[in-house]
Backbone as a printed PyTorch tensor [residue, N CA C, xyz], in Angstrom:
tensor([[[107.8680,  92.6700, 121.7140],
         [107.7600,  91.2060, 121.7060],
         [109.1510,  90.6060, 121.6040]],

        [[109.5790,  89.8710, 122.6340],
         [110.9380,  89.3300, 122.6550],
         [111.0260,  88.0650, 121.8210]],

        [[112.1990,  87.8670, 121.2260],
         [112.4410,  86.6400, 120.4930],
         [112.6440,  85.5030, 121.4880]],

        [[112.2210,  84.2820, 121.1180],
         [112.3430,  83.1430, 122.0270],
         [113.7710,  82.6260, 122.0760]],

        [[114.7060,  83.4180, 122.6400],
         [116.1040,  83.0410, 122.6670],
         [116.4140,  82.2510, 123.9340]],

        [[116.9530,  81.0740, 123.7620],
         [117.4110,  80.2400, 124.8640],
         [118.8090,  79.7570, 124.5310]],

        [[119.6710,  79.7660, 125.5340],
         [121.0550,  79.3870, 125.2980],
         [121.1990,  77.9250, 124.8830]],

        [[120.2090,  77.1030, 125.2220],
         [120.3200,  75.6770, 124.9000],
         [119.6960,  75.3220, 123.5530]],

        [[119.4190,  76.3280, 122.7110],
         [118.9050,  76.0510, 121.3700],
         [119.9630,  75.3050, 120.5630]],

        [[119.4950,  74.4540, 119.6400],
         [120.4080,  73.6600, 118.8310],
         [121.1590,  74.4960, 117.8100]],

        [[122.2000,  73.9480, 117.2120],
         [123.0120,  74.6960, 116.2370],
         [122.2210,  75.1480, 115.0140]],

        [[121.2660,  74.3260, 114.5450],
         [120.4670,  74.7140, 113.3710],
         [119.6510,  75.9610, 113.6910]],

        [[119.0770,  75.9860, 114.8800],
         [118.2850,  77.1590, 115.3030],
         [119.1400,  78.4070, 115.2820]],

        [[120.3570,  78.3250, 115.8250],
         [121.2350,  79.4890, 115.8870],
         [121.6940,  79.9250, 114.4990]],

        [[121.9490,  78.9690, 113.6190],
         [122.3400,  79.3170, 112.2430],
         [121.2130,  80.0830, 111.5620]],

        [[119.9800,  79.5850, 111.6950],
         [118.8330,  80.2590, 111.0920],
         [118.5920,  81.6260, 111.7270]],

        [[118.7620,  81.7010, 113.0320],
         [118.5810,  82.9720, 113.7410],
         [119.5550,  84.0320, 113.2310]],

        [[120.8260,  83.6640, 113.1590],
         [121.8460,  84.6100, 112.7000],
         [121.6640,  84.9630, 111.2250]],

        [[121.2410,  83.9790, 110.4170],
         [120.9990,  84.2390, 108.9950],
         [119.8280,  85.2020, 108.8220]],

        [[118.7820,  85.0350, 109.6390],
         [117.6220,  85.9240, 109.5460],
         [117.9590,  87.3280, 110.0390]],

        [[118.8630,  87.4250, 110.9840],
         [119.2550,  88.7260, 111.5230],
         [120.2500,  89.4530, 110.6260]],

        [[120.9860,  88.7100, 109.8060],
         [122.0820,  89.2720, 109.0130],
         [121.6730,  90.4350, 108.1090]],

        [[120.5510,  90.3560, 107.3500],
         [120.1940,  91.4870, 106.4900],
         [120.0000,  92.7930, 107.2540]],

        [[119.3350,  92.7200, 108.4040],
         [119.1310,  93.9310, 109.2070],
         [120.4660,  94.4720, 109.7000]],

        [[121.3330,  93.5780, 110.1750],
         [122.6420,  94.0090, 110.6640],
         [123.4680,  94.6320, 109.5410]],

        [[123.4060,  94.0410, 108.3630],
         [124.1870,  94.5370, 107.2220],
         [123.7330,  95.9320, 106.7930]],

        [[122.4360,  96.0830, 106.5480],
         [121.9440,  97.3590, 106.0350],
         [121.9960,  98.4640, 107.0860]],

        [[121.7150,  98.1210, 108.3390],
         [121.8080,  99.1300, 109.3810],
         [123.2560,  99.5090, 109.6600]],

        [[124.1650,  98.5510, 109.5190],
         [125.5800,  98.8580, 109.6680],
         [126.0360,  99.8620, 108.6160]],

        [[125.6180,  99.6320, 107.3660],
         [125.9630, 100.5710, 106.3010],
         [125.3090, 101.9320, 106.5350]],

        [[124.0520, 101.9060, 106.9310],
         [123.3140, 103.1560, 107.1260],
         [123.9490, 104.0140, 108.2180]],

        [[124.4290, 103.3750, 109.2800],
         [124.9880, 104.1200, 110.4070],
         [126.4400, 104.5290, 110.1930]],

        [[127.2160, 103.6620, 109.5300],
         [128.6490, 103.9020, 109.4580],
         [129.1640, 104.2640, 108.0630]],

        [[128.4230, 103.9060, 107.0200],
         [128.8530, 104.2340, 105.6600],
         [127.6340, 104.4230, 104.7630]],

        [[126.8080, 105.4420, 105.0440],
         [125.5560, 105.6180, 104.2930],
         [125.7600, 105.8590, 102.8040]],

        [[126.9290, 106.3780, 102.4020],
         [127.1810, 106.6140, 100.9830],
         [127.2070, 105.3180, 100.1820]],

        [[127.4910, 104.1910, 100.8700],
         [127.5010, 102.8990, 100.1780],
         [126.1060, 102.4870,  99.7300]],

        [[125.0770, 103.0780, 100.3300],
         [123.6940, 102.7580,  99.9660],
         [123.1750, 103.6240,  98.8360]],

        [[123.9560, 104.6120,  98.4040],
         [123.5200, 105.4760,  97.3210],
         [123.1780, 106.8740,  97.7930]],

        [[122.5720, 107.6340,  96.9030],
         [122.2640, 109.0400,  97.1920],
         [121.2580, 109.1690,  98.3270]],

        [[120.1990, 108.3730,  98.2730],
         [119.1510, 108.4280,  99.3080],
         [119.2110, 107.1450, 100.1320]],

        [[120.0760, 107.1280, 101.1260],
         [120.2790, 105.9220, 101.9290],
         [119.0350, 105.5560, 102.7300]],

        [[118.2650, 106.5570, 103.1640],
         [117.0560, 106.2850, 103.9430],
         [116.0280, 105.5420, 103.1120]],

        [[115.8670, 105.9490, 101.8680],
         [114.9120, 105.2730, 100.9870],
         [115.3420, 103.8340, 100.7200]],

        [[116.6490, 103.6320, 100.5470],
         [117.1560, 102.2850, 100.2810],
         [116.8760, 101.3630, 101.4630]],

        [[117.1840, 101.8230, 102.6550],
         [116.9810, 100.9510, 103.8170],
         [115.4930, 100.7490, 104.0860]],

        [[114.6640, 101.7420, 103.7800],
         [113.2080, 101.5760, 103.8940],
         [112.7360, 100.4630, 102.9730]],

        [[113.1880, 100.4890, 101.7310],
         [112.7880,  99.4630, 100.7690],
         [113.3250,  98.0890, 101.1550]],

        [[114.5640,  98.0390, 101.6190],
         [115.1620,  96.7440, 101.9550],
         [114.4770,  96.0970, 103.1530]],

        [[114.1160,  96.8800, 104.1480],
         [113.4130,  96.2990, 105.2990],
         [112.0290,  95.7890, 104.8860]],

        [[111.3840,  96.4980, 103.9590],
         [110.1080,  96.0090, 103.4450],
         [110.2770,  94.7430, 102.6330]],

        [[111.3350,  94.7160, 101.8180],
         [111.6120,  93.5320, 100.9930],
         [111.8900,  92.3100, 101.8770]],

        [[112.6620,  92.5000, 102.9340],
         [112.9720,  91.3690, 103.8150],
         [111.7950,  90.9590, 104.6880]],

        [[110.8750,  91.8780, 104.9210],
         [109.6330,  91.4890, 105.5910],
         [108.8900,  90.4570, 104.7510]],

        [[108.7810,  90.7350, 103.4610],
         [108.0710,  89.8200, 102.5640],
         [108.8120,  88.4920, 102.4300]],

        [[110.1330,  88.5480, 102.3110],
         [110.9070,  87.3090, 102.2240],
         [110.7280,  86.4620, 103.4800]],

        [[110.7950,  87.0840, 104.6550],
         [110.6540,  86.3310, 105.8980],
         [109.2570,  85.7320, 106.0210]],

        [[108.2610,  86.4600, 105.5430],
         [106.8950,  85.9320, 105.5680],
         [106.7690,  84.7100, 104.6670]],

        [[107.3420,  84.7740, 103.4850],
         [107.3050,  83.6430, 102.5580],
         [108.0650,  82.4450, 103.1190]],

        [[109.2180,  82.6960, 103.7120],
         [110.0100,  81.6070, 104.2980],
         [109.2570,  80.9550, 105.4470]],

        [[108.6090,  81.7860, 106.2710],
         [107.8240,  81.2510, 107.3960],
         [106.6950,  80.3560, 106.8980]],

        [[105.9990,  80.8090, 105.8600],
         [104.8860,  80.0300, 105.3230],
         [105.3490,  78.8030, 104.5480]],

        [[106.6200,  78.7450, 104.2040],
         [107.1450,  77.5680, 103.5040],
         [107.4410,  76.4140, 104.4440]],

        [[107.4560,  76.6600, 105.7550],
         [107.8290,  75.6080, 106.7150],
         [106.8750,  74.4200, 106.6740]],

        [[105.5740,  74.6880, 106.6560],
         [104.6000,  73.5900, 106.6370],
         [104.6430,  72.7760, 105.3490]],

        [[104.6770,  73.4110, 104.1650],
         [104.8240,  72.6240, 102.9360],
         [106.1040,  71.7970, 102.8960]],

        [[107.1860,  72.3290, 103.4500],
         [108.4290,  71.5630, 103.5030],
         [108.2500,  70.3070, 104.3460]],

        [[107.4760,  70.4320, 105.4180],
         [107.2210,  69.2680, 106.2590],
         [106.3620,  68.2350, 105.5250]],

        [[105.3550,  68.7110, 104.7830],
         [104.4290,  67.7920, 104.1220],
         [104.9980,  67.1770, 102.8520]],

        [[105.8060,  67.9240, 102.1150],
         [106.1930,  67.5170, 100.7680],
         [107.6480,  67.0900, 100.6110]],

        [[108.4680,  67.3460, 101.6190],
         [109.8970,  67.0620, 101.4790],
         [110.4100,  66.3180, 102.7080]],

        [[111.6310,  65.8020, 102.6260],
         [112.2300,  65.1620, 103.8030],
         [112.5850,  66.1580, 104.9090]],

        [[112.4870,  67.4550, 104.6150],
         [112.8290,  68.4630, 105.6280],
         [111.6220,  68.6560, 106.5440]],

        [[111.2930,  67.5980, 107.2940],
         [110.0690,  67.6270, 108.0900],
         [110.2270,  68.3220, 109.4400]],

        [[111.4250,  68.7870, 109.7510],
         [111.6390,  69.4810, 111.0130],
         [111.6120,  70.9970, 110.8520]],

        [[111.2730,  71.4550, 109.6430],
         [111.2850,  72.9020, 109.3830],
         [110.3090,  73.6520, 110.2750]],

        [[109.1890,  72.9980, 110.6390],
         [108.1730,  73.6940, 111.4420],
         [108.6830,  74.0470, 112.8390]],

        [[109.7610,  73.4170, 113.2740],
         [110.3200,  73.7500, 114.5840],
         [110.7760,  75.2070, 114.6510]],

        [[111.1140,  75.7500, 113.4960],
         [111.6860,  77.1000, 113.4520],
         [110.6860,  78.1290, 112.9370]],

        [[109.4440,  77.7070, 112.7440],
         [108.4300,  78.5930, 112.1700],
         [108.1210,  79.7730, 113.0830]],

        [[108.0440,  79.5120, 114.3910],
         [107.7260,  80.5930, 115.3310],
         [108.8080,  81.6650, 115.3170]],

        [[110.0600,  81.2360, 115.3620],
         [111.1660,  82.1910, 115.3470],
         [111.1860,  82.9950, 114.0460]],

        [[110.9730,  82.3350, 112.9200],
         [110.9540,  83.0150, 111.6320],
         [109.7690,  83.9730, 111.5170]],

        [[108.6450,  83.5730, 112.0990],
         [107.4820,  84.4530, 112.1040],
         [107.7290,  85.7220, 112.9000]],

        [[108.4360,  85.6030, 114.0190],
         [108.7710,  86.7740, 114.8130],
         [109.7560,  87.6790, 114.0740]],

        [[110.6220,  87.0890, 113.2670],
         [111.5110,  87.8970, 112.4460],
         [110.7240,  88.6580, 111.3810]],

        [[109.6460,  88.0650, 110.8900],
         [108.7870,  88.7700, 109.9460],
         [108.2360,  90.0380, 110.5820]],

        [[107.7500,  89.9090, 111.8100],
         [107.2390,  91.0690, 112.5420],
         [108.3570,  92.0680, 112.8260]],

        [[109.5420,  91.5660, 113.1290],
         [110.7040,  92.4140, 113.3900],
         [111.0290,  93.2930, 112.1830]],

        [[111.1030,  92.6920, 111.0050],
         [111.4220,  93.4590, 109.7980],
         [110.2770,  94.3960, 109.4150]],

        [[109.0480,  93.9460, 109.6200],
         [107.9000,  94.8140, 109.3250],
         [107.9020,  96.0370, 110.2410]],

        [[108.2700,  95.8430, 111.4980],
         [108.3210,  96.9560, 112.4450],
         [109.4450,  97.9260, 112.0970]],

        [[110.5770,  97.3950, 111.6420],
         [111.6570,  98.2690, 111.1790],
         [111.2010,  99.0960, 109.9770]],

        [[110.5340,  98.4240, 109.0510],
         [110.0330,  99.0940, 107.8420],
         [109.0790, 100.2240, 108.2090]],

        [[108.1440,  99.9260, 109.1030],
         [107.1650, 100.9250, 109.5200],
         [107.8260, 102.0640, 110.3000]],

        [[108.7620, 101.7260, 111.1850],
         [109.4280, 102.7430, 112.0000],
         [110.2500, 103.7020, 111.1450]],

        [[110.9280, 103.1550, 110.1380],
         [111.7200, 104.0050, 109.2440],
         [110.8130, 104.9890, 108.5130]],

        [[109.6500, 104.4930, 108.0730],
         [108.7100, 105.3680, 107.3720],
         [108.1920, 106.4670, 108.3030]],

        [[107.7370, 106.0820, 109.4920],
         [107.1160, 107.0510, 110.4000],
         [108.1260, 108.0320, 110.9900]],

        [[109.2830, 107.5130, 111.4100],
         [110.2510, 108.3600, 112.1040],
         [111.2330, 109.0230, 111.1370]],

        [[111.7840, 108.2310, 110.2280],
         [112.8010, 108.7680, 109.3370],
         [112.2440, 109.4610, 108.1130]],

        [[111.1770, 108.8890, 107.5130],
         [110.6790, 109.4010, 106.2310],
         [109.7740, 110.6140, 106.4100]],

        [[108.7590, 110.4990, 107.2860],
         [107.8220, 111.6210, 107.4640],
         [108.0360, 112.3420, 108.7900]],

        [[108.9870, 111.8660, 109.5960],
         [109.3690, 112.5160, 110.8580],
         [108.1650, 112.7480, 111.7750]],

        [[107.2850, 111.7440, 111.8430],
         [106.1090, 111.7590, 112.7240],
         [105.2060, 112.9690, 112.4680]],

        [[105.1900, 113.4440, 111.2440],
         [104.3540, 114.5830, 110.8740],
         [102.9850, 114.0760, 110.4380]],

        [[101.9650, 114.3560, 111.2220],
         [100.6210, 113.8450, 110.9460],
         [100.0740, 114.3770, 109.6270]],

        [[100.3530, 115.6330, 109.3280],
         [ 99.8580, 116.2170, 108.0780],
         [100.4660, 115.5190, 106.8650]],

        [[101.7580, 115.2400, 106.9420],
         [102.4180, 114.5240, 105.8470],
         [101.8600, 113.1100, 105.7270]],

        [[101.5840, 112.4830, 106.8720],
         [101.0380, 111.1290, 106.8720],
         [ 99.6770, 111.0990, 106.1750]],

        [[ 98.8130, 112.0570, 106.4970],
         [ 97.4870, 112.1160, 105.8900],
         [ 97.6070, 112.3760, 104.3890]],

        [[ 98.5330, 113.2380, 104.0130],
         [ 98.7600, 113.5200, 102.5920],
         [ 99.2690, 112.2820, 101.8660]],

        [[100.1560, 111.5360, 102.5340],
         [100.6880, 110.3060, 101.9440],
         [ 99.6000, 109.2640, 101.7340]],

        [[ 98.6580, 109.1950, 102.6600],
         [ 97.5700, 108.2230, 102.5250],
         [ 96.7710, 108.4790, 101.2490]],

        [[ 96.6270, 109.7590, 100.8860],
         [ 95.9110, 110.0890,  99.6710],
         [ 96.7080, 109.7870,  98.4150]],

        [[ 98.0180, 110.0250,  98.4810],
         [ 98.8710, 109.8110,  97.3180],
         [ 99.3060, 108.3620,  97.1580]],

        [[ 99.4720, 107.6850,  98.2710],
         [100.0110, 106.3210,  98.2530],
         [ 99.0730, 105.3850,  99.0170]],

        [[ 97.9960, 104.9280,  98.3770],
         [ 97.0140, 104.0720,  99.0750],
         [ 97.5730, 102.7360,  99.5480]],

        [[ 98.7380, 102.3080,  99.0140],
         [ 99.3090, 101.0520,  99.4790],
         [ 99.7420, 101.1350, 100.9450]],

        [[ 99.8470, 102.3680, 101.4810],
         [100.1990, 102.5230, 102.8950],
         [ 99.1020, 101.9310, 103.7700]],

        [[ 97.8310, 102.0770, 103.3480],
         [ 96.7190, 101.4760, 104.0930],
         [ 96.9560,  99.9690, 104.2530]],

        [[ 97.2840,  99.3240, 103.1430],
         [ 97.4650,  97.8750, 103.1590],
         [ 98.6260,  97.4860, 104.0660]],

        [[ 99.7040,  98.2730, 104.0090],
         [100.8530,  97.9900, 104.8560],
         [100.5170,  98.1030, 106.3330]],

        [[ 99.7400,  99.1140, 106.7030],
         [ 99.3530,  99.3000, 108.1050],
         [ 98.4610,  98.1580, 108.5810]],

        [[ 97.5360,  97.7350, 107.7320],
         [ 96.6630,  96.6140, 108.0940],
         [ 97.4820,  95.3350, 108.2650]],

        [[ 98.4120,  95.0970, 107.3360],
         [ 99.2550,  93.9060, 107.4150],
         [100.1040,  93.9270, 108.6790]],

        [[100.6600,  95.0890, 109.0190],
         [101.4740,  95.1840, 110.2430],
         [100.6400,  94.9140, 111.4820]],

        [[ 99.4100,  95.4220, 111.5120],
         [ 98.5220,  95.1750, 112.6540],
         [ 98.2450,  93.6820, 112.8120]],

        [[ 98.0590,  92.9950, 111.6810],
         [ 97.8610,  91.5500, 111.7390],
         [ 99.0870,  90.8320, 112.2550]],

        [[100.2680,  91.2530, 111.8080],
         [101.5140,  90.6440, 112.2960],
         [101.7040,  90.8960, 113.7840]],

        [[101.2970,  92.0720, 114.2450],
         [101.3710,  92.3760, 115.6760],
         [100.5220,  91.3990, 116.4840]],

        [[ 99.3010,  91.1450, 116.0070],
         [ 98.4180,  90.2040, 116.6950],
         [ 99.0270,  88.8050, 116.7340]],

        [[ 99.6580,  88.3860, 115.6470],
         [100.2900,  87.0610, 115.6110],
         [101.5020,  87.0030, 116.5210]],

        [[102.2870,  88.0850, 116.5800],
         [103.4670,  88.1080, 117.4360],
         [103.0790,  88.0560, 118.9140]],

        [[102.0510,  88.8150, 119.2800],
         [101.6080,  88.8570, 120.6770],
         [101.0920,  87.4980, 121.1300]],

        [[100.4560,  86.7670, 120.2230],
         [ 99.8750,  85.4680, 120.5910],
         [100.7950,  84.2960, 120.2570]],

        [[102.0590,  84.5590, 119.9510],
         [102.9740,  83.4760, 119.5900],
         [103.5070,  82.6500, 120.7670]],

        [[103.6180,  83.2080, 121.9970],
         [104.1390,  82.3940, 123.1060],
         [103.2770,  81.1630, 123.3830]],

        [[103.9050,  80.1260, 123.9110],
         [103.1940,  78.8730, 124.1830],
         [102.0620,  79.0750, 125.1850]],

        [[102.2360,  80.0230, 126.1050],
         [101.1820,  80.2880, 127.0810],
         [ 99.9150,  80.7900, 126.3990]],

        [[100.0870,  81.6090, 125.3480],
         [ 98.9330,  82.0990, 124.6090],
         [ 98.2960,  80.9920, 123.7820]],

        [[ 99.1130,  80.0740, 123.2790],
         [ 98.5840,  78.9320, 122.5290],
         [ 97.6730,  78.1060, 123.4290]],

        [[ 98.1260,  77.8600, 124.6590],
         [ 97.3140,  77.0750, 125.6060],
         [ 96.0540,  77.8240, 126.0090]],

        [[ 96.1510,  79.1330, 126.1520],
         [ 95.0090,  79.9210, 126.5970],
         [ 93.9420,  80.0340, 125.5140]],

        [[ 94.3770,  80.2600, 124.2790],
         [ 93.4280,  80.4530, 123.1790],
         [ 92.8800,  79.1380, 122.6350]],

        [[ 93.6470,  78.0510, 122.7940],
         [ 93.2420,  76.7190, 122.3390],
         [ 92.8950,  76.7320, 120.8450]],

        [[ 91.6810,  76.3090, 120.4840],
         [ 91.3150,  76.2250, 119.0700],
         [ 91.2720,  77.5940, 118.4060]],

        [[ 90.9850,  78.6320, 119.1760],
         [ 90.9420,  79.9790, 118.6120],
         [ 92.3110,  80.4450, 118.1380]],

        [[ 93.3720,  79.8450, 118.6790],
         [ 94.7270,  80.2210, 118.2650],
         [ 94.9380,  79.8950, 116.7890]],

        [[ 94.5200,  78.7140, 116.3760],
         [ 94.6610,  78.3370, 114.9670],
         [ 93.8120,  79.2210, 114.0720]],

        [[ 92.6090,  79.5390, 114.5310],
         [ 91.7340,  80.4080, 113.7360],
         [ 92.3760,  81.7800, 113.5650]],

        [[ 92.9340,  82.3120, 114.6500],
         [ 93.5690,  83.6210, 114.5870],
         [ 94.7690,  83.6160, 113.6460]],

        [[ 95.5630,  82.5670, 113.7140],
         [ 96.7940,  82.5500, 112.9360],
         [ 96.5640,  82.2470, 111.4520]],

        [[ 95.3320,  81.9410, 111.0720],
         [ 95.0220,  81.8550, 109.6440],
         [ 94.9960,  83.2350, 109.0020]],

        [[ 94.9980,  84.2660, 109.8470],
         [ 95.0770,  85.6340, 109.3390],
         [ 96.3350,  85.8410, 108.5100]],

        [[ 97.3450,  85.0170, 108.7350],
         [ 98.6200,  85.1710, 108.0260],
         [ 98.4470,  85.0600, 106.5120]],

        [[ 97.4490,  84.3020, 106.0550],
         [ 97.2220,  84.1790, 104.6150],
         [ 96.7290,  85.5060, 104.0330]],

        [[ 95.8570,  86.1670, 104.7640],
         [ 95.4030,  87.4870, 104.3400],
         [ 96.5320,  88.5050, 104.3750]],

        [[ 97.3900,  88.3800, 105.3820],
         [ 98.5460,  89.2740, 105.4890],
         [ 99.4530,  89.0960, 104.2820]],

        [[ 99.6500,  87.8620, 103.8500],
         [100.4820,  87.6010, 102.6810],
         [ 99.9100,  88.2790, 101.4410]],

        [[ 98.6040,  88.1570, 101.2430],
         [ 97.9600,  88.7900, 100.0810],
         [ 98.1300,  90.3040, 100.1390]],

        [[ 97.9110,  90.8940, 101.3230],
         [ 98.0680,  92.3420, 101.4710],
         [ 99.5070,  92.7670, 101.2080]],

        [[100.4590,  91.9770, 101.6920],
         [101.8780,  92.3200, 101.5180],
         [102.2760,  92.2930, 100.0470]],

        [[101.7840,  91.3080,  99.3140],
         [102.1070,  91.2230,  97.8810],
         [101.4860,  92.3850,  97.1240]],

        [[100.2320,  92.7000,  97.4300],
         [ 99.5820,  93.8400,  96.7730],
         [100.2980,  95.1360,  97.1290]],

        [[100.6680,  95.2860,  98.3910],
         [101.4310,  96.4490,  98.8580],
         [102.7050,  96.6120,  98.0440]],

        [[103.3690,  95.4980,  97.7800],
         [104.6050,  95.5410,  97.0020],
         [104.3330,  95.9290,  95.5540]],

        [[103.2680,  95.3490,  94.9800],
         [102.9250,  95.6320,  93.5770],
         [102.6040,  97.1170,  93.3650]],

        [[101.9560,  97.7450,  94.3240],
         [101.4540,  99.1070,  94.1480],
         [102.5460, 100.1700,  94.2580]],

        [[103.7430,  99.7760,  94.6900],
         [104.8290, 100.7490,  94.7860],
         [105.4470, 100.9680,  93.4090]],

        [[105.6310, 102.2130,  93.0490],
         [106.0800, 102.5510,  91.7020],
         [107.5550, 102.2340,  91.4700]],

        [[108.3450, 102.1000,  92.5410],
         [109.7840, 101.9480,  92.3660],
         [110.2360, 100.4900,  92.2590]],

        [[109.3310,  99.5530,  92.4000],
         [109.7230,  98.1510,  92.3540],
         [109.6470,  97.6390,  90.9200]],

        [[110.4510,  96.6470,  90.6160],
         [110.4390,  96.0560,  89.2790],
         [109.3220,  95.0230,  89.1870]],

        [[108.7120,  94.9280,  88.0150],
         [107.6220,  93.9690,  87.8410],
         [108.1310,  92.5340,  87.9330]],

        [[109.3780,  92.2940,  87.5350],
         [109.9410,  90.9510,  87.6200],
         [110.0160,  90.4840,  89.0600]],

        [[110.4760,  91.3580,  89.9390],
         [110.5540,  90.9970,  91.3560],
         [109.1660,  90.8040,  91.9410]],

        [[108.2440,  91.6610,  91.5850],
         [106.8740,  91.5380,  92.0820],
         [106.2440,  90.2240,  91.6260]],

        [[106.4950,  89.8480,  90.3540],
         [105.9720,  88.5760,  89.8550],
         [106.5990,  87.3890,  90.5840]],

        [[107.8620,  87.5090,  90.9600],
         [108.5230,  86.4350,  91.7040],
         [107.8270,  86.1910,  93.0320]],

        [[107.5660,  87.2670,  93.7830],
         [106.8820,  87.1270,  95.0660],
         [105.4630,  86.5890,  94.8800]],

        [[104.8040,  87.0650,  93.8310],
         [103.4390,  86.6020,  93.5680],
         [103.4270,  85.1130,  93.2410]],

        [[104.3780,  84.6710,  92.4440],
         [104.4730,  83.2630,  92.0640],
         [104.7110,  82.3760,  93.2910]],

        [[105.6250,  82.7850,  94.1470],
         [105.9070,  82.0050,  95.3640],
         [104.6850,  81.9770,  96.2700]],

        [[104.0130,  83.1240,  96.4090],
         [102.8230,  83.1940,  97.2610],
         [101.7220,  82.2740,  96.7430]],

        [[101.5190,  82.2380,  95.4230],
         [100.4970,  81.3660,  94.8310],
         [100.8230,  79.9050,  95.0990]],

        [[102.0930,  79.5370,  94.9810],
         [102.4990,  78.1560,  95.2510],
         [102.2170,  77.7890,  96.7060]],

        [[102.5860,  78.6680,  97.6330],
         [102.4030,  78.3760,  99.0570],
         [100.9210,  78.2740,  99.4210]],

        [[100.1020,  79.1800,  98.8980],
         [ 98.6710,  79.1330,  99.1980],
         [ 98.0030,  77.9680,  98.4760]],

        [[ 98.4340,  77.6970,  97.2460],
         [ 97.8680,  76.5760,  96.4960],
         [ 98.1680,  75.2430,  97.1380]],

        [[ 99.3670,  75.0900,  97.6850],
         [ 99.7270,  73.8380,  98.3510],
         [ 98.8430,  73.6040,  99.5600]],

        [[ 98.5200,  74.6710, 100.2530],
         [ 97.6470,  74.5380, 101.4290],
         [ 96.2350,  74.1280, 101.0440]],

        [[ 95.7480,  74.6530,  99.9300],
         [ 94.4270,  74.2470,  99.4600],
         [ 94.4150,  72.7770,  99.0630]],

        [[ 95.4750,  72.3350,  98.4010],
         [ 95.5770,  70.9180,  98.0350],
         [ 95.6190,  70.0360,  99.2750]],

        [[ 96.3880,  70.4630, 100.2740],
         [ 96.4990,  69.6760, 101.4990],
         [ 95.1780,  69.6190, 102.2500]],

        [[ 94.3930,  70.7070, 102.1650],
         [ 93.1270,  70.7580, 102.8920],
         [ 92.0550,  69.9080, 102.2400]],

        [[ 91.9980,  69.9310, 100.9060],
         [ 90.8980,  69.2710, 100.2060],
         [ 91.2690,  67.8980,  99.6370]],

        [[ 92.5310,  67.5230,  99.7860],
         [ 92.9270,  66.1960,  99.3010],
         [ 92.2290,  65.1250, 100.1230]],

        [[ 91.7500,  64.0950,  99.4260],
         [ 91.0650,  63.0120, 100.1300],
         [ 92.0980,  62.1320, 100.8190]],

        [[ 91.8750,  61.8200, 102.1060],
         [ 92.8240,  60.9450, 102.7960],
         [ 92.8400,  59.5630, 102.1880]],

        [[ 94.0180,  59.0100, 102.0350],
         [ 94.1380,  57.6840, 101.4620],
         [ 93.6870,  56.6330, 102.4690]],

        [[ 92.9870,  55.6560, 101.9670],
         [ 92.5220,  54.5710, 102.8110],
         [ 93.6850,  53.6540, 103.1770]],

        [[ 93.6970,  53.3040, 104.4370],
         [ 94.7430,  52.4080, 104.8960],
         [ 94.3960,  50.9670, 104.5220]],

        [[ 95.3480,  50.2830, 103.9720],
         [ 95.1220,  48.8920, 103.5960],
         [ 95.9120,  47.9910, 104.4990]],

        [[ 95.3300,  46.8850, 104.8320],
         [ 95.9990,  45.9260, 105.7120],
         [ 96.8350,  44.9770, 104.8660]],

        [[ 98.0840,  44.8740, 105.2150],
         [ 98.9880,  43.9970, 104.4550],
         [ 98.6380,  42.5420, 104.7170]],

        [[ 98.6840,  41.7680, 103.6370],
         [ 98.3930,  40.3400, 103.7610],
         [ 99.6650,  39.5920, 104.0650]],

        [[ 99.6820,  38.8240, 105.1270],
         [100.8930,  38.1030, 105.5360],
         [101.1160,  36.9090, 104.6240]]])
């Protein structure tokens, strides 16, 4: 799935694009050229970091709509599609590192891991959901799916829940960091519930 790169994109778009790409460039640069800087097990570090940035990108993407509704930053939704594709990008890196680098495409090891680490199930389901969202992100798919496009893209809320649980179930993560992601996720989902069920204010006609 290609990123929607156009040379005539505005400066804000390019700043956000480069900022979103920077973590991958930084960690992969270290991994390829100076792996000792990542510690004893550089592969494990980059696996964790790509997973961590997947969750961050997902949270940032879901923050675009609340920023539009609740703050003066009402143009944030313009960059939601690009940020969402970066979420899929980091999730795919995370998955690829696990399959190719960690278990070396060994099916027996994969099956054994599923028994020992059930959070892998959740990660695979979440990645499949992100794949569906990435494939249907182009404007042509929006026009083709019409109302079904919005229904499909509500899957992102379930993906967020799975991603947070996936993070919690890993033994190497700190509870403080896990609580941080959980707190942000609750705020983002709670704001959407408030926006959905809030009663619309009645318009009053001004008296001249």
